[in-house]
N, C-alpha and C positions, 0 to 999 in steps of 0.2 A: 588572650593562650592564660593568665593566671585565674581571668574570674571562673572561666570555664571550669580547671581543675579542681576547684572551691566550693563550683557548684558539682560538680560529679560529686566533689567528696563528701558532704553535705548529704546528697540523695542519698550516700548508698550508705553513710550512717545511719539514717532515717527509717531505713528497714534492718540493722543488726537487731537490734531485741528490742520482746514487751518489755521493757522497765518505763515504767513514766520516774523518767528520772528528775523532773522537779516536784514530784509529790508522791507519796504513799500511796494511790491509787490507784491501780490497773481494769482496766477498761475488760469490764466483761469477754469482746473480744477477739486480746489479745492474750488468754487464757486458747493455748491451742485445743485440740482436737487428741483424745494418743490412734502413734501411730504404726510402722511400722519400723520407725529405725530405732536404734540402740538410746530410749529415753531413759534417765533418770526416772529410777521407778520408789517410793516410799512406800513402806514395807511395813512399819511398827510405827506405834506411837504413843509415847509414855510423856500425857502431860501433867503434873507437882504442883500447885497449887503450894505455894507458898504468901501468907499473911496475903499483898496488896497482888503480886509476882508471879507468875507462870515461868516451871521450866521446866520446858520442852525438851525431852529426848526421842531421839527420828533414828530410825535403821532405812538406809538409800542402800539400794541398787542396783548399780551402772557395768556395765563392762570398762569400766576408766583401762586406756591404753598408753598412758602418758600424759606430760603437757599440752599434748595438741588438744583432746578429748577425755577428760573428765567431767565429774559433777564440783559443781563451782558452787553450793551452796541449796535454800531452802528455803519457803515459806513460811510464816504461821497467815492467814487468809482472813477478814471477816468477812459474814455472810455479802455485805454492801460491796466487796473487793477492796476493802483497802487491807494493805497488806501492815504488819505490826513489827515494826524491826528498832530494837535496844538501842541501836547505832542508826541514827540518822542518815549518817554520810555512806554506809552501807549498801553496797543492791540490792542484800536479800535478807532478812530474817536474820540465816547464820554466814554467812561467807565461809565457805570452803578453799584454805590454802592452797594447797596442794595434791595431786591424785593418788588415788589406792588402789591400788592394781593389787598387789597381794593381799590388799582386806576389804572381802566382800563376800555378803553389804557390812557395811559400819554402821553405828551411830557416834552420832554427835551430837552437843547437845546445846543449849543457851539458853540461858534466866534473865531474870528481870524482861521478862514478855508483860506485860498489862493489856489484859483485857478489859476492856466496859464489862462491868455487874450484869448491864443487859441482856450480852452476850450470852448465846446458850451452847452455840455450835461457829467449832470453826475450819477451814480446809488447812492441812498439810502438802507442798507442793516441793517438789527435786527439779531441778534445772541444770542443764549439762552446758559448756560449752560449744558444743556443737550444735545440739539441736535442742538450745534450752529447754520451755519446760512442754508438757506431752505425755506423763508417764502417768506412771499410776498416784492416784492423791488416792488419801485418805481424807473422812470427814468426819471430826468428832466430834461427837457429844460429848458436854464437859457437863452434864447432868448423871448423866448414867456411867455406872463406874467401869464398869468393861463392854468394849464392843469389837465391831470386826476390826480387826487389827488394831487395836487401841486398847489403856487402859492409864483410868483418870483417879488421880491421888489428890483430895481435896483436900483445905481445911475444912475442921469441922468446928 
């Protein structure tokens, strides 16, 4: 009986997340397509280069209802699917620790983001506890000062 309970628990956990907890790469098929659910949407991104690192200021909109359903993180994703995480123990580029029920949309920042020199575009996406990924993402062209819903400030 105990073996069955463990097997059921492992099976249930295997489909609970789109994260690859063993590494930073997220397979292309793990990124959900937009749906009619109440997904976390990235509405604006400001990327600021500071020497060899970047700070991302990301605005997220999500109908947070409390601890059971809120936007719990956002990612900066390279074209090859690699998620950049300044803290390798974090499930996201920026972990959001509490609901923002009365502050919508809200902006949170993360510094210390290292983007390889060869990369000219990243995608920023948000995650919520219930629906995971699937909301509006923003593709940021790091070679352009402004774009659709983003701004880039580079060192010269």
